[in-house]
N, C-alpha and C positions, 0 to 999 in steps of 0.2 A: 759805373755803379749808379743805379737809380736812387735818387734822393728820397728821404722820407716824404711820403705823400699824405696830406691831411685828409681825413675822412670826408670833409666837406667837398673837396674836389671830386672825390669818387662818387659822392651822392649826386653832385651836379652832372657828372658824366652819365651815371645810370639813368637819371631822369630824362635827359635828352635822348639817350639811346633807346629808351622805351617809348617816348612820345614822338621822337623824330620831328620835334617842333619846339623851338626855343621859348615861344610865348607860353605854350601850355606847360612846359617843364618848369618855367619860372613860377607860374601860378601854383603848380603842385608843391613847389618848395617854399612858397611864400617869400620870394625874393624878387628884386627888380631884374628885368631881362638883361640890362647892362651888366649887373653884378654877376649873373649867371654866365654871360659871355666871357667876362674877365676870368672867371674860375676855369672855364674850359680852355681858354688860351694859356693860362698858367700851367694847367695840367699838361697840355701839349708841349709846352717849353720844357717842363721837367722830364717828360718822357722822350723828348726829341723826335716827335712824330706828329702827324696830323691824325686826328681821331674821327673827324667828320668832314664830309664834302658838303659845302653850303652853296646853294644857289638862291635866287630870289623866289623860287617856287617850292623847293624841297630841301630837306636835310637827310643825308644818308651816312651810314657808318663806313669808314674806310676798312681795309683789311686789318690794320692795326687796331682800329676801334672794335671790330668783331673779336679780335684776339684778347683785348683787354676785358671785354664784358664779363666772362665767367670769373676772372680773377677779382674784378671789382665786386661782384655779387658775393663771392666767398668772404672777402675782407669785410664788407659791410655787414654781412650776417654775423660774423664774429664780433664786430663792434656792438651790434644790437644785443647779442647774447651777453656780452660783458656788461653793458648798461643795465640789462634786465637783472643780472645776478646781483648787482650792487645797488639797485634802485629801491629795494624794499617793496616793490609791487610786482604783480604778475605780468605776463606778456600782453601786448595789445589785443583787442578783440580780433577774431578771425571772421571775415565777412564771406558768407557762403550763399551762393545763388541757387534757388530751388524753383522748380516748376510748380510744385504743390507740396504742402506738408504731409500729405497722405501717400505720396508716391515713393519710389525707391530712394531718391535723394533725401527726402524728408525722414525716412526710416533710418538711413545711415546717420544723418545729423542727430536724431534722437539717441541712437546708441552711442555716438561719439560723446554726447553730453554726459551720458552715464559714465563713460570711461574716463573722462577728464573734467570732473565737476568744478575744478578751480579755473578752467579756461572759459572765456566768454566767446561762445560761438554764435554769431549773429546771423540770422536768416534774412535773405533778400528774396523777393518773389518777382523776378523780371521775366523769366521764361525765354528759352532759346539760347543754345550754346554759342551761336554765331555772335549774338550781341554780348553775351557774358564774356566770351574770349577777348573781345576788344576792351571790355572793362577790366579784365584781369591784367592784360598787358599794359594798360594805362595806370595800374596801381589802385584802381577804385574798387576792385573785388579781389578776393584771394582764391576762391575755388568755386567750381560749378559742376554740373552733371550734364552729360549728353553724348552726342554722336561725334567723335573726333574725325571720322573719315569725311564728314561734310564740311570741314573747315578748310580754308585756303592753306596750301602746303607751307607757305611762308609764315603764317600764323601758327600752324601746328608745330613748326620747328622750334618755336619759342616756349612751348608748353610741355608739361609732363602729364602723364595720365596713368590711371590704374583701372583695369576692367572691373565693373561692378555687377552688371546683370545683362542678360539677353531677355528683354521684355517681349512677350508675345503681343502682337498688334491686334487691334480690335476696331470696330466701327460703332460710332454713336449714331443712332437712328431716331427719328421722331417716333413716339410710342405707338402711332397708328400706321407706321410704314408697312408695306406688304411683307417685308422680311423680319419685322419686329417679333413675330411669334416663334421664330426659330431659336434654338439654343445656341447655335453658332451659324456663321454665315460663310459660305464658300466664296472664294474670290470670283469664281465663274458666275455666280449669281449677281455680281456687281458689274459685269462686263457691259460696257456701253453707258453706264451711269457716271455722273460726276461726283467726286468726293472732295471735300475741302481738306487741305493739308497745309494751310498757312501761306499759300501763294501770295506774294506781295508784301509779306511781313519781313523786313530786313533782319530781324533778330533771330528768325527761325529758319534760315535758309538751309541749314543742314537737315532739318526735318522734311522740308519740301523736296529737297533733292532725293532723300530716301524714298519718299512717296512716289516721285516721278519714276524712279528705277523699278519699283514694284508694279506700278500701274502699267508701265510700258509692256511688261511681260504678260499681263493678264487682261488687257483690253479695257482698263478702267480709265476714265478721263479725270484730269486734274481740274478741279473747280477754279474759276478765275478769282482774282483778289476780291476780298470783301472786308468791310469794316471790322476791326478787331473787337470782339466781344469780351469785356472784362467783367467778371463776376457772374454768379449763377443766374441772376435774373436777366441780365443782358444776353447771356448765352441762350436761355430759354426763349427770349423774345426773338432773337435773330434766327434760331432754329425753326420756330413756329412760322416765321415769315418766309424764309428761304426754302425750308424743307430739304436742305442739302445735307446728306450724311457727312460725318466728320471722321477722318482717320484718327485713331487714338491708340492707346495701349490698354491692356487688361486692367491695370490699376487706376485708370482714369476715374476721378471722383464722379459720383452720381450727380446728374443734372436734371432738374425738373422737366417733365414732359418728354423725356428721352429714355431709351434703353441702350445698354452697352452689350455688344455681342462679339465674342472672339472670332477672328478670321481663321479660316482653314483652307486646305487644298491648294498649296501647302500652308503651314503655319509660318507667317512672316515674322521675323524678329527685329526688334529695335535695339541695337547695341548701346548700352549706357556705360560711360566711364566717369570716374572722378577726375577732374581736370584742374591743374594749378600751374602757376608760372614756374618755369625752370629755375632752380636755385632757391626757391622759397623754403625757409626753415621756420617751423612754428609747432609747438606741442599740440595745438589744436588740429593742425594738418595730420600729425602723427596719429591722433585719435580718430580722425575721419578715415584714414587708410586702414587702421586696425579694425574699425567698425565695419567698413565695407568688406574686408576680407572675411570677417567672422560671419556676417549675414550671408555672404555668398556661399560659404561652406555649409552653414546651417540649413539654408533653404534651397541649395542646389541652383543658385541663380545663374551660374555660368554653364549649365548643361545645355547642349544644343540637341533638340529632338531630331530623330531620324527624318530626313526629307525636308527639314525646315528651310525656309528661304532666308538667305543672308548674303549680301554682296561680298565678293572676295576681298576687296580692299578693307571692308569693315572687319572681316574675320582676321585678316593679316595684321591690322593695327591692334586689335584686341589681343591677339596671340603675342605680338612682339612688344607690348608695352613694358 
């Protein structure tokens, strides 16, 4: 029979399982590394098994560690619910990463705040699901939005997601670009040109990967890495200097000195999902999921136009979520 296990030991295990690094896990729990190591050894003795393989270079879960993880998450979530129910206060704030408050994720967050006014849903503006996913798994974020197919499969396996929208893609052009006077831009008109799609930005690899797949089929070149422009004025300055068109989506916010034109021939789609850590339970997450589903139904966000361009892996992951 397994003895009663203190929640502290399960929290120690969960922190190390997510960080795969004892020093970072100890800092996250605000305990000394030696105390954390003692708790892990005590838990292993109680369960009669090793939970981690430790070397001088890395920490990895054993098979029994992987088996324990979902049970630990369930037990800890129940303890958190119990503490919340009798604490006299609401749940902790839910941290949500957005690209921009005016795009799909921002609209979902605004609707969720209406649905759950007693929850504190805090926005973070980091941009890029690759970067946000690492923050989610480290416990520094709760949810984000983006393209799950562009994530490493090992990372994706630890996340849950819900389809939100297929966003038609667009191009941002200098307002005096030869194509700027068109209502829409065919991909064939961009053949041979270089478009910037975040190359070199480690936080947005999923977006660069999607662009590379699209460009390879239509003869468009991926622009080399460039300094990351933060803010409208920096974006305007860099655009004016480089004059490199930028791959975007139709909801991309207006930037000075530029025009935004939808792409056609075919219409390329950027699949957006709401993403969170597996096992997370929070009323704010429930509100986000409800808001996403309602907006998708009201505005037909998950409709795929005939002949649209969408990689098969993206379509499969959005269908199978």
